[in-house]
N, C-alpha and C positions, 0 to 999 in steps of 0.2 A: 488544565493541560492534558491532553489524552495521553495515556501511557502511564501516568503517576496517580496514586491514590493517597490520601493522608489517613493513617490510622491512629486513633487514640485509645489507650487500654487504661482504665481507672479500676483501682482495688479498693475497697473500703474495709478497714479491719478495726478491732476493738484494742483500746490500749489497756495494760494493767492497771494504771491508775485512774483508768474511767474514760468515758468518751471514746470517739471515734477517731482515726486517722485516714486520710485519703492519698494514695500516691497515684501518680499518673505518668504514662510515658508516650511519648509521641513519635511516630515512624513515617516514613515515606516509602510507600510500595511502589516499585517501579514493574508496571506490568509489560511483559514482552509478549507480541503476537505477529503471527504470520501475514502477510499482505492481505487487505480486504478493501473493499470499495474500490477496485480497480476501474479506471475508465480511460477513454481515449479522446482527445480533442484534436479536431481536423482544421487545419489552415492552409489556404483559405476555406472558409465554410461556404456551405450552399454550391451551386452548380460551377463546375469548372470545364474550360474547353480541353478537348483532346490534344495531347502534347504538354498540358501543363504540369507544373511541379506542383507536389502536394506534400505536406508535412504532417505526421501523425505524431502526437505527443501522449505519451502513456503517463498516468499518475496513480498511485496508490497509497493508502495509509497503512504504515508498519512500525514495529518498535522491535529492534532497531530498524532503522530505514531500509528501503529497498536495496539490495546489493546488485542484483542483475535484472535488467529488462531484456526479453526475447521476443522477437516479432516473427509471426508465422503467416504464411499466405496459403490460403486454401483454394483450391480451383479443382471443382469436381471431386473426386475420391482422393487427390492429392493433397498432402499437407507438407509445406517446405518452410525450413527456417530461412528468413530474408534478411535478417539484421540482429543487431544487439545495441543495448543503449535506450535512453529514454525516448529519443526521436528517431523516426523513420522517415526519409524523404525519398518519393520516388517519381516518376514520370507517368502519367495516367494511362498512357498506351501500353505500359508494361503490366497492369493489373486488370485489364478489360476481363469482366467476367468472374473475378476472384475476390475473397473476402480476406481481410487482414485482422489478425488477432495479436493482442500483447499479452504477455505473462510476466508478472512481477515475483521476485523470489528474494527471502532474506534467509537467514539461518534457521528459522521456525517452520518454513513452508513456501508454498507458492499459490499463487491464484491468477 
């Protein structure tokens, strides 16, 4: 499982009456990290007709899970926030000549 690691610590020490004794402790380490591998899925995929509805779905790996998704639209020099949440649905005529970006964020950072 991503985000967890098993750690085993073993100690070997001599006994007063001779011989050796081994002691062992096992721990589970929970690794927390900001979003990474953020990607966007387009539905429907492929070519769409003008006036059609398109849904973009953002996903990212993070521990703890992503708390906020923010969508941006870039049109020339302008960048505007156009939505929040994992999905963004829009009409194709509304985005002519622009690009959309998704930002994923948890308490450790954003991507």
